[in-house]
C-alpha positions as CSV (number, residue, x, y, z in Angstrom):
1,M,147.1,98.4,4.2
2,D,147.6,101.7,3.7
3,Q,144.6,103.6,2.1
4,Y,146.4,104.8,-1.1
5,Y,147.6,101.2,-1.7
6,L,144.3,99.7,-1.2
7,N,142.8,102.2,-3.6
8,L,145.3,101.5,-6.1
9,T,144.6,97.6,-5.6
10,V,140.9,98.0,-6.1
11,I,141.1,100.4,-8.9
12,G,143.6,98.5,-10.7
13,G,142.0,95.2,-10.1
14,S,138.8,96.5,-11.9
15,F,140.7,98.1,-14.6
16,L,142.4,94.8,-15.3
17,L,138.9,93.0,-15.3
18,Y,137.8,95.6,-18.0
19,I,140.9,94.9,-20.2
20,I,140.4,91.0,-20.0
21,I,137.0,91.2,-20.9
22,A,137.7,93.3,-23.9
23,V,140.3,90.9,-25.1
24,W,137.9,88.3,-24.7
25,A,135.2,89.9,-26.6
26,R,137.1,91.8,-29.1
27,A,135.2,92.7,-32.3
28,G,136.1,90.8,-35.6
29,S,133.7,92.4,-37.8
30,T,131.7,95.7,-38.4
31,S,128.6,93.9,-37.1
32,E,130.2,93.0,-33.9
33,F,132.0,96.6,-33.7
34,Y,128.7,98.5,-34.2
35,T,126.0,96.1,-32.7
36,A,127.8,93.3,-30.9
37,G,126.6,91.0,-33.6
38,R,123.0,91.6,-32.2
39,G,123.3,88.8,-29.9
40,V,123.2,90.2,-26.4
41,H,120.9,89.0,-23.9
42,P,118.0,91.0,-22.7
43,V,119.1,91.0,-19.0
44,M,122.8,91.4,-19.9
45,N,121.7,94.2,-22.2
46,G,119.6,96.0,-19.4
47,M,122.5,95.9,-17.3
48,A,124.9,97.3,-19.8
49,T,122.2,99.9,-20.7
50,A,122.0,100.9,-16.9
51,A,125.7,101.5,-16.6
52,D,125.7,103.4,-20.1
53,W,123.0,105.3,-19.0
54,M,124.3,106.1,-15.2
55,S,127.2,108.2,-16.1
56,A,129.5,110.3,-13.9
57,A,126.7,112.8,-13.5
58,S,124.7,110.3,-12.0
59,F,127.1,108.5,-10.0
60,I,129.4,111.6,-8.9
61,S,127.4,114.8,-9.5
62,M,123.8,114.2,-8.8
63,A,123.8,113.3,-5.1
64,G,125.9,116.3,-4.8
65,L,123.4,118.7,-6.6
66,I,120.7,117.2,-4.3
67,A,122.7,117.8,-1.1
68,F,123.4,121.4,-2.1
69,S,120.0,122.3,-3.9
70,G,117.4,120.0,-2.0
71,Y,113.9,120.0,-3.8
72,T,115.3,122.0,-6.9
73,A,117.7,119.3,-7.8
74,S,114.9,116.5,-7.9
75,A,114.5,117.8,-11.6
76,Y,117.4,115.6,-12.4
77,L,115.7,112.5,-10.9
78,M,112.3,113.1,-12.5
79,G,113.6,114.1,-15.8
80,W,116.2,111.4,-16.3
81,T,113.9,108.5,-15.3
82,G,111.0,109.8,-17.0
83,G,112.8,110.3,-20.1
84,Y,114.2,106.7,-20.1
85,V,110.5,105.6,-19.7
86,L,109.7,107.5,-22.6
87,L,112.7,106.2,-24.7
88,A,111.7,102.8,-23.7
89,L,107.9,103.1,-24.7
90,L,108.0,105.5,-27.7
91,L,111.3,105.1,-29.5
92,A,113.3,101.9,-28.7
93,P,111.1,99.1,-30.2
94,Y,110.3,100.9,-33.3
95,L,114.1,101.6,-33.8
96,R,115.2,98.0,-33.2
97,K,112.4,97.0,-35.7
98,F,113.9,99.3,-38.4
99,G,117.2,97.3,-38.2
100,S,119.5,100.2,-38.4
101,F,123.2,100.1,-37.0
102,T,122.9,104.0,-36.1
103,V,120.7,106.8,-35.2
104,P,121.9,108.8,-38.2
105,E,121.2,105.9,-40.6
106,F,117.6,105.7,-39.3
107,I,117.2,109.3,-40.0
108,G,119.0,109.2,-43.3
109,D,116.9,106.1,-44.5
110,R,113.7,107.5,-43.2
111,F,113.8,111.1,-44.6
112,Y,115.5,109.5,-47.7
113,S,118.1,112.2,-47.7
114,R,122.0,112.2,-47.6
115,P,121.8,115.8,-46.0
116,A,119.4,114.4,-43.6
117,R,122.0,111.8,-42.4
118,L,124.8,114.3,-42.3
119,V,122.9,116.8,-40.1
120,A,122.2,114.0,-37.7
121,V,125.9,113.1,-37.6
122,L,126.7,116.7,-36.8
123,C,123.9,116.8,-34.1
124,L,125.0,113.4,-32.8
125,V,128.8,114.5,-32.3
126,I,127.8,117.7,-30.8
127,A,125.7,116.2,-28.2
128,S,127.9,113.1,-27.8
129,L,131.2,115.4,-27.3
130,T,129.5,117.6,-24.8
131,Y,128.1,114.8,-22.9
132,V,131.6,113.0,-22.7
133,I,133.2,116.1,-21.3
134,G,131.3,115.4,-18.0
135,Q,132.6,111.8,-17.9
136,M,136.1,112.8,-18.4
137,T,135.6,115.5,-15.7
138,G,134.5,112.8,-13.3
139,V,137.2,110.6,-14.2
140,G,139.8,113.5,-13.5
141,V,138.0,114.0,-10.1
142,A,138.1,110.4,-9.0
143,F,141.7,110.0,-9.8
144,A,142.9,113.4,-8.3
145,R,141.7,112.2,-4.9
146,F,142.2,108.4,-4.9
147,L,145.4,108.0,-6.7
148,Q,146.8,111.3,-5.6
149,V,147.5,112.8,-9.2
150,S,146.4,115.8,-10.8
151,N,143.1,116.1,-12.6
152,S,145.0,116.1,-16.2
153,T,147.0,112.9,-15.3
154,G,143.8,111.2,-14.2
155,L,142.1,112.2,-17.5
156,F,144.9,110.7,-19.4
157,I,144.9,107.3,-17.5
158,G,141.1,107.0,-18.0
159,A,141.4,107.8,-21.7
160,A,144.0,105.2,-22.0
161,V,141.9,102.5,-20.4
162,V,138.9,103.6,-22.6
163,F,140.9,103.6,-25.4
164,F,142.0,100.2,-25.0
165,Y,138.7,98.4,-24.6
166,S,136.7,100.5,-26.9
167,V,139.1,100.6,-30.0
168,L,139.7,96.8,-29.6
169,G,136.3,95.6,-28.6
170,G,133.8,98.1,-30.2
171,M,130.3,97.5,-29.2
172,K,130.9,93.9,-28.2
173,G,133.7,94.6,-25.9
174,I,132.1,97.6,-24.5
175,T,128.9,95.6,-23.9
176,Y,130.2,93.0,-21.6
177,T,132.7,95.5,-20.3
178,Q,129.6,97.7,-19.0
179,V,128.0,94.7,-17.4
180,A,131.1,94.4,-15.2
181,Q,131.1,98.0,-14.7
182,Y,127.4,98.1,-13.6
183,V,127.9,95.4,-10.7
184,V,131.0,97.6,-9.6
185,L,129.1,100.8,-9.7
186,V,126.0,99.6,-8.0
187,F,127.7,98.0,-5.1
188,A,129.9,101.2,-4.7
189,Y,127.1,103.4,-4.7
190,T,124.5,101.2,-2.3
191,V,127.2,99.8,0.3
192,P,128.3,103.1,1.6
193,A,124.7,104.5,1.5
194,I,123.5,101.4,3.7
195,F,126.5,102.0,6.1
196,I,125.6,105.8,6.6
197,S,121.9,105.2,6.9
198,L,122.4,102.6,9.7
199,Q,124.6,105.2,11.3
200,L,122.1,108.0,11.4
201,T,118.8,106.4,11.5
202,G,119.3,102.6,12.4
203,N,117.5,101.8,9.0
204,P,119.5,99.5,6.5
205,I,117.4,100.9,3.6
206,P,118.6,104.4,2.5
207,G,115.4,105.2,0.7
208,L,113.5,104.5,4.0
209,G,116.2,106.1,6.2
210,L,115.4,109.3,4.6
211,F,112.2,109.4,6.1
212,S,113.2,107.9,9.3
213,T,114.1,109.3,12.8
214,Y,117.7,110.8,13.1
215,E,119.3,109.4,16.2
216,G,121.2,112.5,16.8
217,S,118.0,114.5,17.5
218,G,115.1,112.2,17.8
219,E,113.3,114.2,15.0
220,P,112.9,112.9,11.3
221,L,116.0,113.3,9.5
222,L,114.7,115.8,6.8
223,T,113.4,117.9,9.7
224,T,116.7,118.0,11.5
225,L,118.3,119.0,8.2
226,N,115.7,121.6,7.5
227,A,116.4,123.2,11.2
228,T,120.3,123.0,10.9
229,L,120.1,124.7,7.6
230,A,117.8,127.4,9.0
231,D,120.2,128.1,11.8
232,L,122.9,128.6,9.2
233,G,120.6,131.1,7.3
234,F,119.9,128.6,4.4
235,G,116.6,128.1,2.7
236,S,114.5,125.1,3.8
237,Y,116.0,121.8,2.1
238,T,112.7,120.3,1.1
239,A,110.8,123.9,0.1
240,Q,110.2,124.8,-3.4
241,D,111.0,128.4,-4.6
242,E,107.5,129.8,-5.4
243,S,108.7,132.5,-7.8
244,F,107.4,132.3,-11.5
245,S,111.0,132.1,-12.8
246,S,112.0,129.2,-10.7
247,I,108.8,127.1,-11.2
248,L,109.2,127.9,-15.0
249,N,113.0,126.8,-15.2
250,M,112.4,123.8,-13.2
251,T,109.3,122.6,-15.4
252,L,111.4,123.4,-18.6
253,F,114.4,121.7,-17.4
254,T,112.8,118.6,-16.4
255,L,111.0,118.3,-19.9
256,T,114.5,119.0,-21.8
257,L,116.1,116.1,-19.4
258,M,113.3,114.0,-20.5
259,I,113.1,114.3,-24.4
260,G,117.0,114.8,-24.2
261,T,117.3,111.3,-22.7
262,A,115.0,109.9,-25.2
263,G,117.2,111.3,-28.0
264,L,120.6,110.3,-26.4
265,P,122.3,108.2,-29.2
266,H,124.6,106.1,-27.0
267,V,121.6,104.9,-25.0
268,I,119.4,104.1,-28.3
269,I,122.2,102.2,-30.0
270,R,122.2,99.7,-26.8
271,F,118.7,98.5,-28.4
272,F,120.2,97.6,-31.7
273,T,122.3,94.7,-29.9
274,V,119.5,92.4,-29.3
275,P,118.3,89.9,-31.4
276,K,114.6,90.6,-31.8
277,V,112.2,93.8,-31.3
278,S,110.6,92.0,-28.2
279,D,114.1,91.6,-26.5
280,A,114.5,95.5,-27.1
281,R,111.4,95.7,-24.8
282,L,112.5,93.2,-22.4
283,S,116.0,94.8,-21.9
284,A,114.5,98.2,-21.5
285,G,112.2,97.0,-18.6
286,W,115.5,95.3,-17.1
287,A,117.4,98.6,-17.5
288,L,115.0,100.5,-15.4
289,V,115.2,98.0,-12.9
290,F,118.7,98.2,-12.6
291,I,118.6,101.9,-12.8
292,A,116.1,102.4,-10.2
293,I,118.5,100.6,-7.5
294,V,120.8,103.5,-7.7
295,Y,118.1,106.4,-8.2
296,L,116.0,105.6,-5.3
297,T,119.0,105.7,-3.2
298,A,120.4,109.1,-4.5
299,P,117.9,111.5,-2.6
300,A,119.1,109.7,0.8
301,V,122.8,109.7,-0.2
302,G,122.4,113.6,-0.9
303,A,120.4,114.3,2.3
304,M,122.7,112.3,4.4
305,A,125.9,113.7,3.2
306,R,124.7,117.2,3.8
307,L,123.8,116.5,7.6
308,N,127.4,114.9,8.1
309,I,128.9,117.9,6.5
310,M,127.0,120.0,8.9
311,D,127.9,117.8,11.9
312,T,131.6,117.9,10.8
313,I,131.6,121.7,10.9
314,W,129.3,122.2,13.8
315,P,130.4,119.0,16.0
316,N,128.0,120.2,19.0
317,G,125.2,121.5,17.1
318,T,124.7,125.0,15.6
319,E,122.6,126.4,18.3
320,N,124.9,128.6,20.4
321,A,127.9,126.6,19.4
322,E,131.3,127.5,18.1
323,A,132.4,126.3,14.5
324,A,135.0,123.6,14.5
325,S,138.6,124.5,14.7
326,I,140.4,124.6,11.5
327,E,143.3,122.8,12.8
328,E,141.0,119.9,14.2
329,L,139.0,119.4,11.2
330,P,138.7,115.7,10.0
331,V,141.2,114.3,7.7
332,W,139.0,114.2,4.8
333,F,139.3,117.9,4.5
334,D,143.0,117.8,4.1
335,N,142.6,114.8,1.6
336,W,140.3,116.9,-0.6
337,E,141.9,120.1,-0.2
338,T,144.9,118.8,-1.9
339,T,142.8,118.1,-5.2
340,G,141.8,121.9,-5.3
341,L,138.3,120.7,-5.5
342,L,137.8,121.9,-1.6
343,G,139.1,125.1,-0.1
344,I,138.8,127.0,3.2
345,E,140.1,130.4,4.1
346,D,140.2,131.9,7.7
347,K,138.9,135.3,6.5
348,N,138.5,136.6,10.2
349,G,141.7,135.1,11.9
350,D,139.7,133.1,14.5
351,G,140.8,129.8,13.6
352,R,137.5,128.3,13.1
353,L,135.5,127.6,10.1
354,Q,132.5,129.8,9.6
355,Y,130.1,128.2,7.1
356,Y,127.0,130.2,6.5
357,N,124.8,131.9,3.9
358,E,126.5,135.3,3.4
359,A,123.0,136.8,2.7
360,G,121.4,135.6,5.7
361,G,121.1,137.4,9.1
362,A,120.4,134.3,11.2
363,L,124.0,134.2,12.3
364,D,124.1,136.1,15.7
365,N,123.6,132.9,17.6
366,L,126.4,131.1,16.2
367,G,129.0,133.1,18.0
368,T,130.3,134.7,15.1
369,S,131.4,138.2,15.5
370,E,133.6,139.4,12.4
371,L,132.1,137.7,9.5
372,A,134.0,138.5,6.3
373,G,132.5,136.0,3.9
374,N,131.9,132.1,3.9
375,E,135.2,130.4,4.9
376,L,134.2,127.3,3.0
377,V,135.4,129.1,-0.2
378,T,135.2,126.1,-2.4
379,F,133.2,122.9,-2.5
380,N,132.8,121.4,-5.9
381,P,129.7,119.3,-5.6
382,D,131.2,116.5,-7.7
383,I,133.3,115.4,-4.5
384,L,130.3,114.6,-2.4
385,V,129.6,111.0,-3.2
386,L,133.4,110.1,-3.6
387,A,134.2,111.9,-0.1
388,N,131.0,110.5,1.6
389,P,132.7,107.4,3.1
390,E,135.4,109.3,4.4
391,I,133.1,112.0,5.9
392,A,131.1,109.2,7.4
393,Q,134.3,107.5,8.8
394,L,133.4,104.3,6.9
395,P,136.2,101.2,6.5
396,G,139.0,101.8,4.0
397,W,137.6,99.3,1.7
398,V,134.5,101.1,1.2
399,V,136.4,104.2,0.4
400,A,138.3,102.1,-2.2
401,L,135.0,100.5,-3.6
402,V,133.5,104.0,-4.0
403,A,136.5,105.1,-6.1
404,A,136.2,102.2,-8.4
405,G,132.6,102.7,-8.6
406,G,133.2,106.3,-9.7
407,M,135.7,105.3,-12.4
408,A,133.1,102.6,-13.6
409,A,130.3,105.1,-14.0
410,A,132.4,107.6,-15.9
411,L,134.2,105.2,-18.2
412,S,131.1,103.0,-18.9
413,T,129.1,106.1,-20.4
414,A,132.4,107.5,-22.1
415,A,132.7,104.3,-23.7
416,G,129.1,104.4,-25.0
417,L,129.4,108.1,-26.3
418,L,132.5,107.4,-28.2
419,M,131.0,104.4,-29.7
420,A,128.1,106.5,-31.0
421,I,130.6,109.0,-32.5
422,S,132.8,106.5,-33.8
423,S,129.9,104.5,-35.6
424,A,128.4,107.7,-36.9
425,I,131.6,108.8,-38.6
426,S,132.7,105.5,-40.1
427,H,129.4,104.0,-41.0
428,D,127.2,107.2,-41.5
429,L,129.9,109.6,-42.9
430,I,132.4,107.3,-44.6
431,K,130.5,104.2,-45.6
432,R,127.0,105.8,-46.6
433,S,127.9,109.1,-47.7
434,I,131.7,109.5,-48.8
435,N,132.8,106.0,-49.9
436,P,130.0,103.5,-50.3
437,G,132.5,101.0,-52.0
438,I,134.8,100.7,-48.9
439,S,135.5,97.2,-47.7
440,E,134.5,95.9,-44.3
441,K,138.1,95.8,-43.2
442,G,138.5,99.5,-44.4
443,E,135.3,100.4,-42.7
444,L,136.5,98.7,-39.5
445,M,139.5,100.4,-39.7
446,W,137.7,103.8,-40.0
447,A,135.7,102.8,-37.1
448,R,138.7,102.4,-34.8
449,G,140.5,105.5,-36.1
450,A,137.3,107.6,-35.5
451,M,137.2,106.1,-31.8
452,A,140.7,107.0,-31.1
453,A,140.2,110.7,-32.6
454,A,137.1,111.0,-30.5
455,I,139.0,109.9,-27.3
456,A,141.7,112.5,-28.1
457,V,139.1,115.2,-28.7
458,A,137.1,114.3,-25.5
459,T,140.2,114.2,-23.2
460,W,141.3,117.9,-24.5
461,L,137.9,119.1,-23.8
462,G,137.7,117.4,-20.5
463,L,140.9,119.5,-19.2
464,N,138.7,122.6,-19.5
465,P,135.1,121.7,-18.8
466,P,132.4,124.4,-18.9
467,G,131.0,123.3,-15.4
468,F,130.8,120.7,-13.2
469,A,129.8,117.1,-14.5
470,A,125.9,117.4,-14.1
471,Q,126.0,120.9,-15.4
472,T,127.9,120.0,-18.7
473,V,125.7,116.9,-19.0
474,A,122.7,119.0,-18.7
475,L,123.8,121.1,-21.7
476,A,124.2,117.9,-23.8
477,F,120.8,116.9,-23.1
478,G,119.6,120.2,-24.4
479,I,121.2,119.7,-27.7
480,A,119.8,116.2,-27.9
481,A,116.4,117.1,-26.9
482,A,116.2,120.0,-29.5
483,T,117.6,118.0,-32.6
484,I,117.5,114.1,-32.5
485,F,114.4,113.5,-30.3
486,P,112.1,115.5,-32.7
487,A,113.5,113.9,-35.9
488,L,113.2,110.2,-34.4
489,T,109.7,111.1,-33.1
490,M,108.5,112.5,-36.4
491,G,110.3,109.5,-38.3
492,I,108.3,107.1,-36.5
493,F,104.9,108.6,-36.2
494,S,104.5,111.0,-38.8
495,R,104.4,110.1,-42.6
496,R,103.9,113.5,-43.7
497,V,107.1,115.1,-42.5
498,N,109.4,115.0,-45.7
499,N,113.3,115.4,-46.2
500,V,113.3,119.1,-46.6
501,G,111.2,119.5,-43.3
502,A,113.3,117.3,-41.3
503,V,116.6,119.0,-42.1
504,A,115.2,122.5,-41.7
505,G,114.0,121.2,-38.2
506,M,117.1,119.7,-37.0
507,L,119.1,122.8,-38.1
508,T,116.6,125.2,-36.5
509,G,116.7,123.2,-33.1
510,L,120.7,122.9,-33.3
511,I,121.3,126.5,-34.2
512,F,118.7,128.1,-31.8
513,T,119.7,125.7,-28.6
514,V,123.6,126.3,-29.3
515,V,123.6,129.8,-29.9
516,Y,121.3,130.4,-26.7
517,I,123.6,128.3,-24.6
518,F,126.6,130.1,-25.9
519,L,124.9,133.7,-25.2
520,H,123.7,132.7,-21.8
521,K,127.0,131.5,-20.6
522,G,129.0,133.9,-22.1
523,W,131.1,131.7,-24.3
524,F,130.9,133.9,-27.5
525,F,134.1,135.6,-28.1
526,I,133.8,139.3,-29.4
527,P,136.8,140.5,-31.6
528,G,138.6,143.4,-30.2
529,T,137.8,142.5,-26.5
530,E,140.1,140.5,-24.2
531,S,137.5,138.3,-22.5
532,F,134.0,136.8,-23.1
533,P,131.3,139.0,-22.2
534,D,129.4,138.7,-19.1
535,T,126.7,135.9,-19.1
536,I,123.3,137.0,-20.1
537,E,121.0,137.0,-17.4
538,G,116.9,136.8,-17.8
539,S,117.1,136.4,-21.6
540,F,113.9,135.0,-23.2
541,F,111.6,135.0,-20.2
542,G,114.5,134.2,-17.8
543,I,114.9,130.6,-19.1
544,Q,118.3,129.3,-18.1
545,S,120.6,127.6,-20.6
546,T,120.0,124.1,-19.2
547,A,116.4,124.5,-19.6
548,I,116.3,125.8,-23.4
549,G,116.4,122.3,-25.0
550,C,112.5,121.8,-24.9
551,I,112.2,125.2,-26.6
552,G,114.6,124.2,-29.3
553,A,112.5,120.9,-29.7
554,A,109.2,122.8,-30.0
555,L,110.8,125.0,-32.8
556,N,112.3,121.9,-34.5
557,F,108.7,120.1,-34.7
558,A,107.0,123.5,-35.9
559,V,109.4,124.3,-38.4
560,A,109.8,120.6,-39.8
561,F,105.8,120.5,-40.1
562,A,105.6,123.8,-41.7
563,V,108.2,123.1,-44.3
564,S,106.9,119.8,-45.0
565,S,103.4,121.2,-45.6
566,A,104.9,123.8,-48.1
567,T,107.1,121.3,-50.1
568,E,106.6,117.9,-51.9
569,D,104.8,115.1,-50.1
570,T,106.5,112.2,-48.7
571,P,106.9,109.1,-51.3
572,E,104.6,106.4,-50.9
573,E,107.4,103.9,-50.4
574,I,108.6,105.9,-47.3
575,K,104.9,106.1,-46.0
576,E,104.7,102.4,-46.2
577,M,108.0,101.9,-44.6
578,V,106.7,104.2,-41.6
579,E,103.6,102.2,-41.2
580,N,105.5,98.8,-41.4
581,V,107.9,100.2,-38.4
582,R,105.1,101.7,-36.3
583,I,102.5,99.0,-36.7
584,P,103.6,95.9,-35.0
585,R,103.4,93.3,-37.5
586,G,105.6,90.5,-37.2
587,A,107.1,92.4,-34.0
588,G,108.9,89.3,-33.1
589,T,111.5,89.7,-35.8
590,A,113.7,92.6,-36.8
591,T,113.8,94.1,-40.6
592,A,116.8,92.6,-42.2
593,H,119.6,95.1,-42.4
């Protein structure tokens, strides 16, 4: 079967499966729409949580970042997995015991404040919309290549699929759809990795193959990769940049990802869907197992893909060898050039693809004489995992499987994020703040309407993302780290923080973080100019915008405690409620909602 029709069959079959599940599990009440009726089994919830958690950034973008950044990109692995452990141990069981439908509902009730609930809604919507941009970007990338349509057309198709099963099924439909999506994405990620590991090292376990002998050189795989990059004038793949700025940013970025993970509302609400507090703990453990399958494979995928790319461009090795002829480049180059995500330009007119570090001087031994700049002018890291099977010349069905996995990863997280936005608007904004007397039918209508509106906004934003998937997602983690995580932590573990302090802290964290990101990225428009100003470099000790979230969180904590100390004490009934949530009395059952 032709590759295009094979892709269409596998992707179409997975979409049909999702739609059938959504029809079967459609929500008939607000409880089913918001929390799947609190009847999801811990193992099923763990699998759904893993799919919800492993977004397009994990499936599509993370290995690409590791491939091109090496050691530095390990911050994504450490931050995301460490943050999930933080969430599972520090927040999830207590939030489930409280018995809320949503994160803003917990914040509003704990801080006995309507403004606190509304600020939480605002923070949730901003973080979730920023996050969902990365998912829609991933959908566009996958569709553009495998169904041979434009990025925008791919976005619209993906949005239509998410619209159907999210609006119809709510959390109940999303949960069981995510279970199917996890199965698809985990096979799509690990099967090609096993093939490639066997090809390069003879070891079928990618994580072990990363440290095995590379059959092309007889040396360890990472040693070979380091040597190849050194020949091209690049830095060591496994070396750390020892500069203060690099170490500071990597540390702060890892911390931002950790506490941002623990504050992500679309992951937190998954723990509201199980029957008991003990089930929340069990589902967290199962989710970590399911996540580890992919995350232990990602470093091998990145390193092996980078080596395969080098072998494509330098088929006879980099030492005293000419680069590959542009006319004889593999078919995968042509396939991805048509998407606009990969581009080459023969700048010196020699008919060969020169790929090197333009600032490096270790190029004389490569037979290049008239260097006019790197001729691999475009290589979007988001394409690497999707292109990996083609680069390694794996069977067509593996290529199609990876395409379906990329779709599953992006759509599963997008659905979870849109669910968080929808429930915050319909339940916390409409039901709990604007119209408390609304009927259940009316609230369900508002929930579905909010979901549809969120999908439309997310699609529009996905057409012009501010960066590739993992970069955009990292900004969302910063916002969640600076706003939601401190509020939840103080709400559970501090009896002293009151309503005024919580609101002041969240607003401080939100404003500081968003303004810093916009300034650093150069997104503020200055009246009287025709463009955005240049990106601000080195501001605030050289901290990058993706690493600023933990500083915003520290400000949130400091302001909340300072304002609470200067204002009225928390009411006694709220203090008692905090004690009841934190101390595991009757931990086998949840507080009635």
